[in-house]
Every structure is written in structure tokens, then in C-alpha cells.
C-alpha positions as CSV (number, residue, x, y, z in Angstrom):
1,X,-37.6,36.5,31.7
2,X,-37.9,34.2,34.6
3,X,-37.8,30.4,34.0
4,X,-40.1,29.8,37.0
5,X,-43.3,28.8,35.2
6,X,-45.5,25.7,35.3
7,X,-44.3,22.5,33.5
8,X,-45.3,22.6,29.8
9,X,-45.4,26.4,29.7
10,X,-42.9,29.0,28.6
11,X,-42.7,32.6,29.4
12,X,-42.6,35.0,26.4
13,X,-42.2,38.7,25.8
14,X,-44.0,40.6,23.0
15,X,-41.8,43.3,21.5
16,X,-41.7,45.5,18.4
17,X,-39.6,47.8,16.5
18,X,-41.7,50.4,14.6
19,X,-44.6,47.9,14.6
20,X,-42.5,45.0,13.3
21,X,-43.5,42.7,16.1
22,X,-41.9,39.6,17.8
23,X,-42.7,36.9,20.3
24,X,-39.4,36.4,22.2
25,X,-38.8,33.2,24.1
26,X,-35.7,32.9,26.3
27,X,-34.1,29.4,25.9
28,X,-30.7,30.3,27.1
29,X,-31.0,28.3,30.3
30,X,-33.8,25.9,29.4
31,X,-33.5,24.6,25.8
32,X,-36.6,24.7,23.6
33,X,-37.5,22.0,21.1
34,X,-39.7,23.9,18.7
35,X,-41.4,22.0,15.8
36,X,-42.6,23.9,12.7
37,X,-46.3,23.4,13.7
38,X,-45.8,25.1,17.0
39,X,-43.8,27.9,15.5
40,X,-46.7,28.6,13.1
41,X,-49.2,28.4,15.9
42,X,-47.4,30.9,18.1
43,X,-47.1,33.3,15.2
44,X,-50.8,33.0,14.2
45,X,-52.7,36.2,15.0
46,X,-56.0,34.4,15.6
47,X,-55.0,31.1,17.3
48,X,-51.7,32.1,18.9
49,X,-50.0,35.2,20.2
50,X,-49.3,36.6,16.7
51,X,-46.1,38.1,15.3
52,X,-44.1,38.9,12.3
53,X,-41.3,36.7,13.6
54,X,-40.8,34.3,16.5
55,X,-37.5,34.9,18.2
56,X,-35.8,32.2,20.3
57,X,-32.7,33.2,22.4
58,X,-30.0,30.6,22.8
59,X,-26.5,30.4,24.2
60,X,-24.1,32.0,21.7
61,X,-21.6,29.7,19.8
62,X,-19.2,32.6,19.5
63,X,-17.6,33.9,22.7
64,X,-17.7,37.4,21.4
65,X,-21.5,37.3,21.4
66,X,-23.9,37.8,24.3
67,X,-26.7,35.7,22.8
68,X,-27.6,33.7,19.7
69,X,-30.9,34.9,18.2
70,X,-32.8,32.3,16.1
71,X,-35.5,33.9,13.9
72,X,-38.6,32.0,12.7
73,X,-41.0,33.5,10.1
74,X,-44.8,32.8,10.5
75,X,-44.5,30.0,8.0
76,X,-41.8,28.4,10.3
77,X,-39.0,29.0,7.8
78,X,-35.8,30.4,9.4
79,X,-34.6,33.8,8.6
80,X,-30.9,34.9,8.6
81,X,-31.4,38.4,9.8
82,X,-33.9,40.8,11.3
83,X,-32.8,44.3,12.0
84,X,-35.8,45.4,14.2
85,X,-35.6,42.2,16.2
86,X,-31.8,42.7,16.7
87,X,-32.5,46.1,18.2
88,X,-35.1,44.6,20.5
89,X,-32.9,41.8,21.7
90,X,-29.9,44.1,22.1
91,X,-32.0,46.4,24.2
92,X,-33.1,43.5,26.4
93,X,-29.4,42.3,26.8
94,X,-28.2,45.8,27.7
95,X,-31.0,46.3,30.3
96,X,-30.1,42.9,31.8
97,X,-26.4,43.7,32.0
98,X,-26.7,47.4,32.9
99,X,-24.5,48.5,30.0
100,X,-24.8,50.3,26.7
101,X,-23.4,47.7,24.3
102,X,-24.3,44.2,23.3
103,X,-23.4,41.7,20.5
104,X,-26.2,39.5,19.0
105,X,-25.2,36.4,17.0
106,X,-27.4,35.2,14.2
107,X,-26.9,32.6,11.4
108,X,-25.8,35.6,9.3
109,X,-23.0,36.6,11.7
110,X,-22.3,38.9,14.7
111,X,-24.3,42.2,15.0
112,X,-22.9,44.7,17.5
113,X,-25.3,47.1,19.0
114,X,-25.2,50.2,21.3
115,X,-27.6,52.5,23.1
116,X,-27.5,56.1,21.7
117,X,-29.2,59.4,22.4
118,X,-32.9,59.4,23.0
119,X,-33.0,55.8,24.2
120,X,-32.6,54.6,20.6
121,X,-30.6,51.5,19.7
122,X,-28.0,51.5,16.9
123,X,-27.0,48.2,15.2
124,X,-24.2,47.4,12.9
125,X,-25.9,45.1,10.4
126,X,-22.7,44.1,8.8
127,X,-21.6,44.6,5.2
128,X,-24.0,44.7,2.3
129,X,-23.2,41.8,0.0
130,X,-23.5,42.7,-3.7
131,X,-22.5,39.7,-5.7
132,X,-25.1,37.6,-7.5
133,X,-24.1,34.5,-5.5
134,X,-24.4,36.5,-2.3
135,X,-28.1,37.4,-2.8
136,X,-28.4,34.7,-4.2
137,X,-29.7,34.9,-7.7
138,X,-30.3,32.0,-10.1
139,X,-27.7,33.1,-12.6
140,X,-24.7,35.4,-13.0
141,X,-25.9,39.0,-13.6
142,X,-25.4,42.6,-12.6
143,X,-27.2,42.9,-9.2
144,X,-27.8,46.6,-9.9
145,X,-30.3,45.7,-12.6
146,X,-31.9,42.3,-12.3
147,X,-34.4,40.9,-14.8
148,X,-37.2,40.1,-12.3
149,X,-40.5,41.5,-11.1
150,X,-44.2,41.4,-11.4
151,X,-46.8,43.8,-12.7
152,X,-45.5,47.4,-12.6
153,X,-42.5,46.3,-10.5
154,X,-39.5,45.8,-12.7
155,X,-35.7,46.2,-12.8
156,X,-34.8,45.8,-9.1
157,X,-31.4,46.2,-7.5
158,X,-30.5,43.3,-5.3
159,X,-28.2,42.7,-2.4
160,X,-28.0,40.5,0.7
161,X,-28.1,41.8,4.3
162,X,-27.8,38.3,5.7
163,X,-31.1,37.6,3.8
164,X,-32.0,38.4,0.1
165,X,-33.5,41.7,-0.9
166,X,-34.9,43.0,-4.2
167,X,-35.4,46.8,-4.2
168,X,-37.8,48.4,-6.7
169,X,-37.8,52.1,-7.3
170,X,-41.2,53.7,-7.8
171,X,-42.8,57.1,-8.1
172,X,-45.3,56.4,-5.3
173,X,-44.6,53.6,-2.8
174,X,-48.1,53.8,-1.3
175,X,-49.8,53.2,-4.6
176,X,-48.1,49.8,-5.1
177,X,-50.4,46.8,-4.4
178,X,-47.8,44.8,-2.4
179,X,-50.4,42.3,-1.2
180,X,-50.8,41.2,-4.9
181,X,-47.3,41.7,-6.2
182,X,-45.3,40.7,-3.2
183,X,-46.0,36.9,-3.3
184,X,-45.2,36.8,-7.0
185,X,-41.8,38.5,-6.5
186,X,-41.0,36.5,-3.4
187,X,-41.2,33.3,-5.4
188,X,-39.8,34.6,-8.8
189,X,-37.5,32.0,-10.5
190,X,-34.7,34.6,-10.3
191,X,-34.5,34.0,-6.5
192,X,-33.7,30.4,-5.6
193,X,-34.1,31.1,-1.9
194,X,-37.0,33.4,-2.3
195,X,-36.6,37.2,-1.7
196,X,-37.8,40.1,0.4
197,X,-39.5,42.6,-2.0
198,X,-39.2,46.3,-1.2
199,X,-40.5,49.4,-2.9
200,X,-38.7,52.7,-2.5
201,X,-39.8,56.2,-3.3
202,X,-37.0,58.8,-3.2
203,X,-38.3,61.8,-1.3
204,X,-35.0,63.6,-1.1
205,X,-31.2,62.7,-1.2
206,X,-31.5,62.0,2.5
207,X,-35.0,60.6,2.8
208,X,-36.6,57.5,1.4
209,X,-40.1,56.1,1.6
210,X,-40.0,52.3,1.9
211,X,-42.6,49.5,2.0
212,X,-41.9,45.8,2.1
213,X,-43.2,42.3,1.5
214,X,-41.1,39.9,3.7
215,X,-40.5,36.4,2.5
216,X,-42.4,34.0,4.8
217,X,-44.2,36.8,6.6
218,X,-45.9,39.1,4.1
219,X,-46.4,42.8,4.5
220,X,-44.9,44.1,7.7
221,X,-44.9,47.7,9.2
222,X,-41.1,47.7,9.2
223,X,-38.1,45.7,8.1
224,X,-34.7,46.6,9.3
225,X,-32.7,44.6,6.9
226,X,-35.0,45.8,4.1
227,X,-34.3,49.4,5.1
228,X,-30.5,48.6,4.9
229,X,-31.0,47.2,1.4
230,X,-33.1,50.3,0.5
231,X,-30.3,52.8,1.2
232,X,-27.6,50.6,-0.2
233,X,-29.4,50.0,-3.5
234,X,-30.6,53.6,-3.8
235,X,-27.1,54.9,-3.2
236,X,-25.6,52.4,-5.7
237,X,-27.9,53.9,-8.3
238,X,-27.0,57.4,-7.3
239,X,-30.5,58.2,-6.0
240,X,-29.5,59.1,-2.4
241,X,-26.6,59.8,-0.1
242,X,-25.0,57.2,2.0
243,X,-26.8,58.5,5.1
244,X,-30.5,58.9,5.0
245,X,-33.8,58.5,6.9
246,X,-35.9,55.6,5.8
247,X,-39.7,56.2,6.3
248,X,-41.5,52.9,6.9
249,X,-45.2,52.2,7.6
250,X,-44.4,52.0,11.3
251,X,-42.0,55.0,11.6
252,X,-38.5,56.1,10.8
253,X,-35.1,54.5,10.9
254,X,-31.8,56.4,10.7
255,X,-29.6,54.6,8.2
256,X,-25.9,54.8,7.0
257,X,-24.0,52.8,4.5
258,X,-20.5,53.4,5.7
259,X,-17.4,53.6,3.6
260,X,-16.2,50.2,4.9
261,X,-19.4,48.6,3.4
262,X,-21.2,48.1,6.8
263,X,-24.7,49.4,7.2
264,X,-25.9,50.9,10.5
265,X,-29.5,51.2,11.6
266,X,-30.8,53.4,14.5
267,X,-34.3,53.2,15.8
268,X,-36.6,52.7,18.8
269,X,-37.7,49.5,20.5
270,X,-40.8,48.7,22.6
271,X,-42.2,46.0,24.9
272,X,-45.9,45.4,24.5
273,X,-46.6,42.7,27.1
274,X,-45.4,39.5,28.7
275,X,-47.3,36.2,29.1
276,X,-47.0,32.4,29.1
277,X,-47.4,29.9,26.3
278,X,-48.7,26.3,26.6
279,X,-46.2,24.5,24.4
280,X,-46.9,20.9,25.6
């Protein structure tokens, strides 16, 4: 993205991974002071560009990384991880550098990525964290069965993928009214930092149907970190294998919970358009 734009304006790129869409602003060379009101305006689908998350690229603090990726939800809260955005940014970096590997730094840590067959991007999302403090939960309990939920959604398994996830197992994921139940679960007292609420229907040992309500964003067509949590929590309960396809509203992700505890995610990326924002 070229920095040669008029004063008071910033160039952006609109990208998505399986319909999980992002406004990406490159602030590596020209720092960006972004206040919460402006972040909310950019993400607004009627008054701004519109996105599930606003991504700001900054110089990395870790010399092993190629970029630092800051992630803002539509409510201007900052997210620790976003798997689909990581694939998009890794793809951008690899195209810039003319190579097939990149490392993206987030507040949750370093996420190595590589280009694989079919033009897909594979990201190591790091280890699933399974302790109650890791999620975090409000009190000490078994994260495989947590006393939380709303309506028909009960007994989730929880973990952290750099952000908190509660996974509910259901007979029909498409029958769940996430618009009604998601906000209640997100702010349930069991989750002091709120939570991403996912529903999983086991289609086969190697295939899961997954829908999600993201904290600070609402229903999205895809959630990479949520798909990681889905396979981890399903495998922990003995419902699926450690390698599976996760079917989201926007498409499919190839997932693996490796024996070393790391979760890898493979999927497509796309650029929708570019433009300029008036941020003055």
C-alpha cells in the first residue's frame, strides 16, 4: 500500500478470509493515531467502510516477526488473535517479499505462516491454552465442562487461542438463534473478559459444522481462532479426530491440533478492493 495520498487521508485495503472481512491500514512507515470513535466509524457498514475487524499494521517489536498486526473489533475493543486476518496479512507480506513464509506478531504472540498448495495460506495459531486462568474464567473449574450458557446452549468446553472461546455442542448448528443467545453468552459472568461463543455440530470424525458469535463483533461468516477452538474442544471430548475440516458460514478451513499442542489452520484469502479513508 502506497503512502502517497493527500494529507488527512489514509489508503486501505479491504480483504476477507471466507467472508470474515477486514479493513487493513498500513502504518508501518507512517504511524497512525486511531481513537476509538474513528475505529468504530471505519468498521460501521453504513457510515464507514464496514468490516468485522479493523487491522492496523505496525513495525514488529520482535525481530523474528515481519509485522505487528493490531486488531480492533467494531466496538473498538482490541482483540488478541484473528486467524482469518492472520492469513490475509501473511499473504500480503509474502507477496511483498516474493517468498512463501512470513511471521505475524500479535498481542497473543508470533504466528508463523506459509503458502501451500492451491494458493492457500497455512498459519500456526500457537498452542491451545486449556487452564481456567488461560481462558480466562471467573473461577477455578474444569474447562472441559463449564457451568455457563444461555437458552438451549449449555455445558461448553472452553479454551484460549489468544482470545477466549466457549464451544457448545449441538445437534443442528444452523437451528441455533445466535443473534439472540450470542450476546448473553458473550457477557456471561463466567467470562470476566467476555467470550467468543461457538456452536459445533459433529458431521463426522473429520468434519465439523461451526457457527460463531464473536465478542465485540457479533455473528461473522468465519472465525479462524474459533475454528481452532472448535477442533480442540471437540477432540478433547472425543467427538472428532485431531485433524478435521471445519465448515463455516463462509466456507471451509483445514484444521489440525498437533501433538505438540499447536493448532494449524489452512484456508483461502481474498482482496475485495482498495480505497482511501478521510481520518482527519
